C-alpha positions as CSV (number, residue, x, y, z in Angstrom):
1,M,25.4,-7.1,13.0
2,E,24.8,-6.0,9.4
3,T,26.8,-7.8,6.8
4,I,29.2,-5.9,4.5
5,N,27.1,-6.7,1.4
6,K,24.0,-5.2,3.0
7,K,25.6,-2.1,4.4
8,E,24.4,0.9,2.4
9,E,27.7,2.7,2.6
10,F,29.3,0.1,0.4
11,E,26.6,0.1,-2.4
12,N,28.0,0.2,-5.9
13,S,27.0,1.9,-9.2
14,F,24.5,4.8,-9.2
15,K,22.7,3.6,-6.2
16,G,25.8,3.9,-4.0
17,L,26.8,7.3,-5.6
18,F,23.4,8.9,-5.1
19,S,23.0,7.5,-1.5
20,I,26.2,9.4,-0.6
21,I,25.1,12.6,-2.4
22,W,21.6,12.4,-0.8
23,D,23.2,12.0,2.6
24,R,25.2,15.2,2.1
25,K,21.9,17.0,1.4
26,L,23.3,19.2,-1.3
27,Y,19.8,20.2,-2.3
28,K,19.4,22.0,1.0
29,K,22.6,24.1,0.6
30,P,21.7,27.8,0.2
31,V,24.2,28.4,-2.6
32,Y,22.3,26.0,-4.9
33,I,18.9,27.3,-4.0
34,V,19.7,31.0,-4.0
35,S,21.8,31.0,-7.2
36,G,19.2,28.9,-9.0
37,L,16.3,31.2,-8.0
38,L,18.4,34.3,-8.9
39,I,19.2,33.0,-12.4
40,I,15.5,32.1,-13.0
41,C,14.3,35.6,-11.7
42,I,16.8,37.4,-13.9
43,N,15.9,35.4,-17.0
44,V,12.1,35.9,-16.4
45,L,12.7,39.6,-16.0
46,F,14.9,39.8,-19.1
47,F,12.3,37.9,-21.1
48,F,9.7,40.7,-20.5
49,V,12.1,43.6,-21.1
50,K,14.3,42.2,-23.8
51,D,12.5,43.9,-26.7
52,S,13.2,47.3,-25.1
53,T,16.8,46.6,-24.3
54,T,18.2,44.7,-27.3
55,D,17.4,44.0,-31.0
56,R,18.8,40.5,-30.8
57,E,16.6,37.5,-30.9
58,Y,17.0,34.7,-28.3
59,F,18.4,32.6,-31.1
60,D,21.4,35.0,-31.4
61,L,21.9,35.2,-27.6
62,L,21.8,31.4,-27.4
63,K,24.4,31.1,-30.2
64,I,26.7,33.6,-28.4
65,Y,26.3,31.8,-25.1
66,V,27.1,28.4,-26.6
67,T,30.1,29.7,-28.6
68,T,31.5,31.4,-25.5
69,F,31.1,28.6,-22.9
70,S,31.1,25.3,-24.7
71,P,34.9,25.1,-25.3
72,A,35.6,25.9,-21.6
73,F,33.2,23.2,-20.4
74,I,34.8,20.6,-22.7
75,T,38.1,21.5,-21.1
76,F,36.7,21.4,-17.6
77,C,35.2,18.0,-18.2
78,G,38.5,16.5,-19.4
79,F,40.4,18.1,-16.5
80,T,37.9,16.8,-13.9
81,M,37.9,13.3,-15.2
82,T,41.7,13.2,-15.1
83,A,41.8,14.6,-11.6
84,Y,39.2,12.0,-10.5
85,S,41.3,9.2,-11.9
86,L,44.4,10.5,-10.0
87,V,42.6,10.9,-6.7
88,V,41.0,7.4,-6.9
89,G,44.4,5.9,-7.8
90,F,46.1,7.6,-4.9
91,L,43.6,6.2,-2.4
92,N,45.2,2.8,-2.8
93,Y,48.6,3.9,-1.7
94,G,50.5,4.9,1.5
95,V,48.9,7.3,3.9
96,F,45.6,7.5,2.0
97,K,45.0,3.8,2.6
98,S,46.1,3.9,6.2
99,T,43.8,6.9,6.9
100,I,40.8,5.0,5.6
101,E,41.9,1.9,7.6
102,K,42.0,4.0,10.8
103,F,38.5,5.5,10.1
104,Y,36.9,2.1,9.7
105,S,38.8,0.6,12.6
106,L,37.3,3.3,14.8
107,K,33.9,3.1,13.2
108,I,33.7,-0.7,13.7
109,R,34.7,-0.4,17.4
110,T,32.1,2.3,17.9
111,E,29.4,0.2,16.3
112,Q,30.4,-2.9,18.4
113,I,30.2,-1.1,21.8
114,G,27.0,0.7,20.8
115,N,28.4,4.1,21.3
116,D,25.9,6.9,20.8
117,N,28.6,9.2,19.4
118,K,28.5,7.6,16.0
119,L,30.9,8.6,13.3
120,P,29.7,9.9,9.9
121,K,27.9,7.3,7.8
122,F,30.4,7.9,5.0
123,S,34.0,8.7,5.2
124,V,35.4,12.0,4.1
125,Y,37.0,10.2,1.2
126,Q,33.7,8.6,0.1
127,Q,32.1,12.0,0.2
128,A,34.9,13.7,-1.8
129,I,34.9,10.9,-4.5
130,A,31.1,11.0,-4.7
131,L,31.1,14.8,-5.2
132,F,33.8,14.4,-7.8
133,A,31.7,11.8,-9.6
134,L,28.6,14.1,-9.4
135,A,30.6,17.0,-10.9
136,I,31.8,14.8,-13.8
137,L,28.2,13.6,-14.5
138,V,26.8,17.2,-14.4
139,L,29.7,18.4,-16.6
140,L,29.1,15.6,-19.1
141,F,25.4,16.4,-19.2
142,T,26.1,20.1,-19.6
143,V,28.6,19.4,-22.5
144,C,26.1,17.2,-24.2
145,Y,23.4,19.8,-23.9
146,F,25.8,22.5,-25.2
147,L,26.6,20.3,-28.2
148,I,23.0,19.6,-29.0
149,V,22.1,23.3,-28.8
150,K,25.2,24.2,-30.8
151,L,24.2,21.7,-33.5
152,T,20.7,23.1,-33.7
153,T,21.9,26.7,-33.9
154,E,24.5,25.9,-36.5
155,I,21.9,24.2,-38.7
156,Q,19.6,27.2,-38.3
157,F,16.2,25.6,-38.8
158,E,13.7,28.0,-40.3
159,I,10.5,27.6,-38.3
160,E,7.8,30.2,-38.3
161,C,6.3,29.9,-34.9
162,K,5.8,32.3,-32.0
163,L,6.8,29.5,-29.6
164,V,10.3,29.3,-31.0
165,E,11.4,32.4,-29.1
166,I,10.1,30.9,-25.8
167,F,11.8,27.6,-26.6
168,N,15.1,29.4,-27.1
169,A,14.6,31.4,-23.9
170,I,14.0,28.1,-22.0
171,N,17.1,26.6,-23.6
172,L,19.2,29.6,-22.5
173,L,17.8,29.4,-19.0
174,I,18.6,25.6,-18.7
175,L,22.2,26.3,-20.0
176,M,22.7,29.1,-17.5
177,L,21.5,26.9,-14.6
178,L,23.7,24.0,-15.7
179,T,26.7,26.4,-16.0
180,N,26.0,27.8,-12.5
181,Y,25.7,24.4,-10.9
182,S,28.8,23.1,-12.7
183,F,30.9,26.0,-11.5
184,I,29.6,25.5,-7.9
185,L,30.5,21.8,-8.0
186,I,34.0,22.6,-9.4
187,V,34.6,25.0,-6.5
188,Y,33.3,22.5,-4.0
189,N,35.7,19.9,-5.4
190,I,38.6,22.3,-5.1
191,V,37.7,22.9,-1.4
192,N,37.3,19.1,-0.9
193,I,40.7,18.3,-2.3
194,F,42.2,20.9,0.0
195,T,40.3,19.5,3.0
196,L,41.5,16.0,2.0
197,S,45.2,17.2,1.9
198,Q,44.7,19.0,5.3
199,S,43.3,15.9,6.9
200,L,46.3,13.8,5.6
201,N,48.8,16.4,6.8
202,K,47.1,16.4,10.2
203,L,47.3,12.6,10.4
204,I,50.9,12.5,9.4
205,Y,51.8,15.2,12.0
206,K,49.9,13.2,14.6
207,E,51.7,10.0,13.8
208,E,55.1,11.7,13.8
209,L,54.4,13.3,17.1
210,E,53.4,9.9,18.6
211,K,56.7,8.4,17.3
212,L,58.8,11.2,18.8
213,T,56.9,10.9,22.1
214,K,57.6,7.1,22.3
215,D,61.3,7.6,21.5
216,K,61.8,9.9,24.4
């Protein structure tokens, strides 16, 4: 039987985090693929028709985008980190802890008898925490990217080069993709927290029902 230290589901650091994320196969989810391709197609189309639709340069559009969204993302990042700390802290107490204990108790028994009906490799709590961590990392990267672009737009480098417009267009595309994926991850985290609370309510209901049945 595999020792605890060798079990992949208990890996630490980024290796453990990304093994859980990879197991969830987020890269195959249609919402990420479709939304990403849609944003790319819209940006490519806009690049070719921009001159006939607006007098603004990509530099101006980039500056407007950064000014509009960067404060919101800084707030989102702080909120998500606070929520992450609270959820991780709650996992050590009461029904959260007992729920995890029940999951691993059942999983160990299933592994010992060699049952083909295997439980998920990672618990719902591991998956929820990993998605939370991924959202924070993506938000942090997005905020850093926003700040770098904001700094360059505020300094207003004077560079006479035809490639500058393309460079700014690529920066705008990257920011839009990061914004899109950050919002999707935030929505998934909200759904995950709700699913977590529903699972706990279901467990508490089941335990109370068993107690009442025994008392009769």
